[in-house]
N, C-alpha and C positions, 0 to 999 in steps of 0.2 A: 687727940683721940676723942671720938664721940661715942654715943650710946643710942641704941634702939629703945625707945620708950613705949612704942605702941605698934601693933601690926593689924592691918585691916584688909579683908578681901571683899570685893564687890561681886556678888553672884550674878548680877544682871541688872539692866535698867529697870527702874521703878521698884527695885527690891532693896531693903535695908542692908547696909554693909555689915559684915560680920567681924567683930573684934576678936582677936585670938592672942593667946600667950605665946604662940610659936607658929611657924609656917615653913613652907619649903620653896626655895627659889630654883626654878628649872631653867637650864641653859637654853638660850634662844627663845624663851616663852614668857617667863615672868613668875608671879607668885601663884602657886597651886591654889585652885579654888576661886581664882579671880576670873571673871568673865572676860575682861579686856586684856587677854594675854596675846602674845605673838606679834604685837606691833613692832616693827623694825626699830623705831627710835624711842618708843615710850612703853617698855615692858613693865617697869616697876617705877612708881612715883614716890618721891621722898619730900617731906616738908619739915623744917626745923621748928621745934617748940618755941624757939626765939622769934621766928617769923609769926607764929600763931599769936604770940603775946601782943604783937603790934595791933591786932584786931580786937583785943579785949577792951571794949569801951562800955559806957553805961547802958547803951541801948541793947547790947547783946553780949553774951558770955560764950566764947567759942573755946573748943577744946580739941585735943588730938582726934582726928577723923572728921572734923567739921568740914574739911575741904577735900574729902574723898581721896586723900593720899593713901598709899599702900603702907608706908612705914613713916612714923613720926620719929624724929631724932632730937638729940640734945647734945650740945657741947662741940659740935663740928660746924665750921662756917660754910655750910653747903652752897649758899647762893654765890659766893665768890670763888668757888672752885671752877677752873676752866673745863670746857667740853673736852672729853677724852680722858679725864681723870679716872683712875681705877680706885674702887673702894672695896676694902676687905670687910664683908658683912658676916659677923660671927666667925667661927673657926674655919669654915669651908668655902662659903659663897664669895664670888667676886662680881662686882657690878662695874659698869663703865658709864660715866655721865655722857649722855648723847644730846641733851637739851636743857636749857634753864628757862623756865617760864613758857607759857603758851596762851593762846587766845581763850578768854573765859566765855563759855557759852551763855552765861547769865541766867541759867535755869535752875540754880540750886537754892535751898532755903537760906543759906548764909547771905548769898548775894541779894535775894529778895528783901532781906531785913536791913542790910547795910548799904546796898547799892555799890559796894566795892568788894574786892577779894584779893588776898595776898597771893593766892596760888599762881595767878598768871605772871606775877613779878618774881616770886621767890620759890616756886615749886621747881624741883629738880627731877628730871626724868632720866632713866637709866636702862641699859640692856643687861641681861645676865650672861656673864662670860663663863662662870663656873657654878655648877650645882651646889647646893648646900642648905642645911637647916638653919633657921634663925629663930631667936626667941627674944622676948622682952628682957632687957638687961645686957644683951650681947654688945660687944664693942663694934663700932663702925669707924674705920680709919682709912686715911689715904694710903694707898698701896703704891710702892715704887713702881714706875713704868719704865721699862728698859727698851733699848733700840737693838734690833737683831738684824743680822745679815744671813742669808741662806744661799748656799752655793751647791748646785747639782753638778756632779762630775759625770758626764756621759758623752761619749763620742756621737752616738746616734741622736741623743737629745739636742746637742749643740748644732747638729746638721739638719735639725727639723724632721728627723725620721722617726722620732718617738715622742709622745706627749709626756711631759714631766708632771707626774702625779704626787711624787714625794715632797717636792718643795712646797706646794700649796698646803699639803697635809701638815707639814711642820708649822707653817704660819698659823693655821687654825688651832693647833694644840697649844701654841705659845701665846695666844691672845690674852689669857689671864695675867700674863707677866709683862706684856709689852707689844710693840708693833714691829713687823718685818718692814724695815725701810728700803731694803733692796734685796731682790732675789734674782739670781743669774744662773745660766747654764753655760758650762765650759767643757771643752774636750778633756779626755783623760790624759792630760799632759802636765807633767810635774811642774815645769817652769811657769806655765800659764796659771795653774791652780794656785801656786804659791804667790804669784803676782797679785791675783785677785784677793786672796786672803789679806795680803799687806794693804791693798787699796781700801778694803773695807775697814780695817783697823785704823787707818789714817783718817777715814770718814767719821770716826767716832762711835762705832757700834760697841755695844757692851758684850755681845756674844755673837759668834759665827757658828752656824750649824752646817756641816757639809753632809751630802747624801750621795752615796755611790762610791765605787772605787776602793772598797775596803776588803775585798776577797783575795783569792790566790792567783787570779789571772794575770797575765803579763802586762795588761794595761791598767791594773788596779794599783794606782800610785798615790791615792789620797793620804795615807799615813805618812809616807815619805815627804810629800809636799807640805804637810802640816809640821813635820819635824824641821823642815827648812826655815820655819817662821817662828815657832814658839820659843820661849825662854826657859820654861819649866813644864815638866810633865805633870798631869794629874792622873796617875795610873788607876786609881780606884774607880773612876767613872767607867772606863773600858772593862775593867775586871767585873764590876757589878752587872753591867749589861750582858757580858758573856755568860756569867753564872746564872742570871735569872732567865735569860731567853733560851739557854741550852736545855732547860727543863721541858720546853715546848718542842724544840728541834735540835738534835745533837749537832747539826751543821753550824750552829751559832758559834761553836768553839773554833771554827775556821776563820772567823772575823778577825782582822788585824787592826780594827778601829782604835784610835787613840784619842786622848783629850789633853789639852794643855793650855797654858797662859802665855800670851804675848803682851807685855806691858800690863794694861788693865782690861784686856779683852780675853774672854773665855772662848776656846775653840773646841768644838766637840764633833767628832766623826760619827756619822750614822750610816746604816746600810742603804741600799738603793731602792728597795721595794717599799711601797706605801705601808703595807702590813707590818713589815719589820720596823719601819720608822715609828709607827704608833706603839709597838711593843717596847721598843728601846727607850722612847721618851717617857713611857709610863714608869720605867725604873728610875729615871732622873728626876721627875717632877717633885717628889717629896723634898729634895735637897736643893732644888734650883734656886729658890729665893736666897737661901743662905749662901750658896755658892756665888751668886752675882753680887750680893752685898759685900762679901769678903774680897772678891777680886777687885771691886770698885773702891775698896777702902772704907767707904761709908755710903749706904744706900741713898741717902739724901744728896750726897755730893755728885755721885756718878749717874744716878737714875734721873730721868727727865719725865715730868708729867706733861 
């Protein structure tokens, strides 16, 4: 586990950077108040205090911020973390490493004095997956990264007669927790859906999210297909979703969605509409990390970075 020891925003070229005790990380953008936000791969830059120490020589004394990093860290081996690693920054924000090192433009004061720079070798660049406030002294730690499968149950979708919007919506919401390694559309057929769930389980996913087929219609068979596969029910998930979403629409009480466990894989049924998917996942998000770690036995064993 590491620590954030300094936070800096660069308001623009030729302007001095601003050091702050706290800041706000904005999803898909970067650090609020920083001019260089919104870059796909380099939204927030990090540099370890241990890397800065390598540059402290008699000719120059460098410190946090000398290399224009957004956040200076301590106690976490940033440079040896692989691209794709997720980082929990403070209690809320989640970052994902997108690049380690970059070409040095050679136009900074530090480079002018030393003719070398540690940032191109050991600077770490990230994108923001989850909003959150950070402050000096907050923890920075590697977050488990899980493998997800998404199955859309839809006769029309599988026949190419309807665009699947719910599956991609699930993937976007799950980004702070891991990556969707497979997303498929199958018809509303019990045997076909159960077979697909089993195949994904055998493929090593940590959780499967289904969308569609949870209502009262004659072709709505997703809960039954899920029951064919799971070993144990997790009734509280479906109960919580129905309770919370029924406040917005009484029709939510008609959902037959269930959740359960097969081996070490969590399976959760979600409704078919993108709006309902977003609302239901919002109910689950506060407990998803704990659920996955528990199902896997130990987060470090089952999760993959």
